[in-house]
C-alpha positions as CSV (number, residue, x, y, z in Angstrom):
1,X,160.9,359.6,-25.5
2,X,157.5,358.6,-26.5
3,X,155.6,361.5,-28.0
4,X,152.3,360.6,-26.3
5,X,151.7,359.2,-22.8
6,X,148.2,358.1,-21.6
7,X,146.7,358.0,-18.1
8,X,143.3,356.7,-17.0
9,X,141.1,358.5,-14.5
10,X,138.2,356.7,-13.0
11,X,135.7,358.8,-10.9
12,X,133.1,356.7,-9.0
13,X,131.3,359.9,-8.1
14,X,131.2,363.5,-9.3
15,X,134.1,365.6,-8.0
16,X,136.3,368.6,-8.7
17,X,139.6,367.7,-10.3
18,X,142.8,369.6,-11.0
19,X,145.5,368.3,-13.4
20,X,149.0,369.8,-13.2
21,X,152.0,368.9,-15.3
22,X,155.5,370.3,-15.0
23,X,158.4,369.6,-17.3
24,X,162.1,370.3,-17.1
25,X,164.2,369.4,-20.2
26,X,167.4,367.7,-19.4
27,X,168.9,369.2,-22.5
28,X,167.7,371.2,-25.5
29,X,164.2,372.7,-25.2
30,X,160.8,371.1,-24.9
31,X,157.1,371.5,-24.6
32,X,154.4,369.2,-23.2
33,X,150.7,369.7,-23.7
34,X,147.9,368.2,-21.5
35,X,144.5,367.0,-22.6
36,X,141.5,365.6,-20.7
37,X,138.9,363.5,-22.6
38,X,136.1,361.1,-21.9
39,X,137.1,357.5,-22.3
40,X,134.5,357.1,-25.1
41,X,136.2,359.8,-27.2
42,X,139.9,360.0,-26.3
43,X,140.9,362.2,-29.2
44,X,138.2,364.8,-28.6
45,X,139.4,366.8,-25.7
46,X,136.9,368.2,-23.2
47,X,139.6,370.5,-21.8
48,X,143.3,371.1,-22.6
49,X,146.3,373.2,-21.6
50,X,148.9,374.0,-24.3
51,X,151.2,376.7,-22.9
52,X,154.4,377.5,-24.8
53,X,157.8,376.1,-23.9
54,X,158.4,374.5,-20.5
55,X,155.6,376.4,-18.8
56,X,153.5,374.5,-16.3
57,X,150.3,373.0,-17.8
58,X,147.1,373.0,-15.7
59,X,143.5,372.0,-16.2
60,X,141.1,372.9,-13.5
61,X,139.8,373.0,-11.0
62,X,136.9,371.6,-13.0
63,X,133.8,369.7,-11.8
64,X,133.6,366.3,-13.6
65,X,130.7,363.8,-13.6
66,X,131.3,360.3,-12.5
67,X,132.8,358.2,-15.2
68,X,135.9,357.1,-17.1
69,X,138.3,359.7,-18.5
70,X,141.7,359.7,-20.2
71,X,144.6,362.1,-19.7
72,X,146.9,362.6,-22.7
73,X,150.3,364.1,-22.3
74,X,151.8,365.0,-25.7
75,X,155.4,366.1,-26.4
76,X,155.7,369.0,-28.8
77,X,158.7,370.9,-30.0
78,X,161.2,368.8,-28.1
79,X,164.5,369.9,-29.6
80,X,168.1,369.1,-28.9
81,X,170.2,366.0,-29.0
82,X,169.1,363.5,-26.4
83,X,166.4,365.7,-25.1
84,X,164.5,363.7,-22.5
85,X,162.2,365.9,-20.4
86,X,161.7,365.0,-16.8
87,X,157.9,365.1,-16.1
88,X,156.1,365.6,-12.9
89,X,152.4,365.0,-13.1
90,X,150.0,365.7,-10.2
91,X,146.4,364.6,-10.6
92,X,144.1,365.8,-7.7
């Protein structure tokens, strides 16, 4: 699998946002981490969730200003032959 997946979040007006990420490894073990950054500085997270193992990752609810944001999902510690985690991402 790719080790990093990016999503773009555009907010035309201020609003409260919750980001939730679940992962179930199809084989082996795995861990995904979730980061929220401004579009201008994508590698400087405003907020992040980095729980151990296959635990759910969640950011928020958090009040965000209008603007462009990026969401980074990063695979960490994915072990096991053919480990391809199934991801479910919900952005509200």
